[in-house]
C-alpha positions as semicolon CSV with decimal commas, in nm:
position;residue;x (nm);y (nm);z (nm)
1;M;-1,189;-4,992;-4,082
2;K;-1,173;-4,634;-4,211
3;T;-1,181;-4,471;-4,554
4;I;-0,974;-4,162;-4,631
5;V;-1,140;-3,942;-4,890
6;I;-0,935;-3,722;-5,120
7;W;-1,188;-3,442;-5,177
8;D;-1,150;-3,279;-5,519
9;Q;-1,344;-2,971;-5,629
10;C;-1,193;-2,960;-5,978
11;G;-0,961;-2,666;-5,922
12;Q;-1,218;-2,446;-5,748
13;E;-1,051;-2,506;-5,410
14;P;-0,738;-2,686;-5,293
15;I;-0,769;-3,061;-5,248
16;K;-0,873;-3,157;-4,894
17;F;-0,902;-3,483;-4,706
18;F;-1,144;-3,633;-4,458
19;I;-1,197;-3,966;-4,286
20;L;-1,509;-4,182;-4,286
21;K;-1,583;-4,481;-4,066
22;G;-1,619;-4,807;-4,256
23;D;-1,544;-4,919;-4,610
24;K;-1,677;-4,654;-4,851
25;T;-1,490;-4,774;-5,161
26;H;-1,820;-4,796;-5,352
27;L;-1,805;-4,413;-5,363
28;D;-1,463;-4,402;-5,531
29;G;-1,475;-4,164;-5,826
30;I;-1,821;-4,023;-5,746
31;Y;-1,859;-3,651;-5,811
32;I;-2,163;-3,457;-5,694
33;N;-2,332;-3,278;-5,990
34;N;-2,207;-3,533;-6,244
35;A;-2,504;-3,612;-6,470
36;E;-2,337;-3,932;-6,591
37;Q;-2,311;-4,095;-6,247
38;D;-2,561;-4,277;-6,026
39;P;-2,774;-4,014;-5,846
40;E;-2,821;-4,243;-5,544
41;L;-2,443;-4,259;-5,489
42;Q;-2,420;-3,883;-5,528
43;E;-2,696;-3,839;-5,271
44;E;-2,522;-4,077;-5,029
45;L;-2,201;-3,878;-5,064
46;T;-2,385;-3,547;-5,026
47;D;-2,551;-3,667;-4,705
48;M;-2,211;-3,767;-4,560
49;V;-2,035;-3,442;-4,647
50;F;-2,296;-3,163;-4,622
51;D;-2,578;-3,064;-4,388
52;E;-2,919;-2,943;-4,511
53;S;-2,785;-2,587;-4,549
54;G;-2,494;-2,698;-4,765
55;N;-2,232;-2,656;-4,494
56;T;-1,953;-2,911;-4,470
57;I;-2,005;-3,141;-4,173
58;M;-1,685;-3,342;-4,215
59;K;-1,363;-3,235;-4,047
60;M;-1,147;-3,144;-4,347
61;Y;-0,769;-3,170;-4,340
62;K;-0,531;-2,972;-4,560
63;K;-0,264;-3,240;-4,535
64;F;-0,300;-3,609;-4,606
65;P;-0,371;-3,794;-4,275
66;M;-0,064;-4,020;-4,278
67;Q;-0,125;-4,170;-3,932
68;T;-0,461;-4,310;-4,039
69;V;-0,342;-4,448;-4,372
70;R;-0,069;-4,648;-4,200
71;R;-0,332;-4,880;-4,056
72;P;-0,354;-5,196;-4,268
73;D;-0,735;-5,184;-4,295
74;T;-0,758;-4,824;-4,424
75;K;-0,896;-4,758;-4,773
76;V;-0,829;-4,447;-4,984
77;I;-1,072;-4,307;-5,242
78;T;-1,121;-3,991;-5,448
79;C;-1,456;-3,811;-5,456
80;G;-1,562;-3,457;-5,516
81;F;-1,791;-3,185;-5,631
82;L;-1,828;-3,054;-5,985
83;P;-1,892;-2,678;-5,986
């Protein structure tokens, strides 16, 4: 199973996409820097997306990865970063 993430930075950058192994639907709608959301979920998302220096460690795609989403066990979620 894989999870496709629609990565939203609230208009600061174009929407991007990346793929995670496993079911990560519990992170759907989580935005890093959102004071109203669970900090543990934000930290989990941060650890998956960024290294200790703040660099993106996920391979980001500019186009939606259609081949992956065609698999019947693929999930799709939206997450992001609030500036």
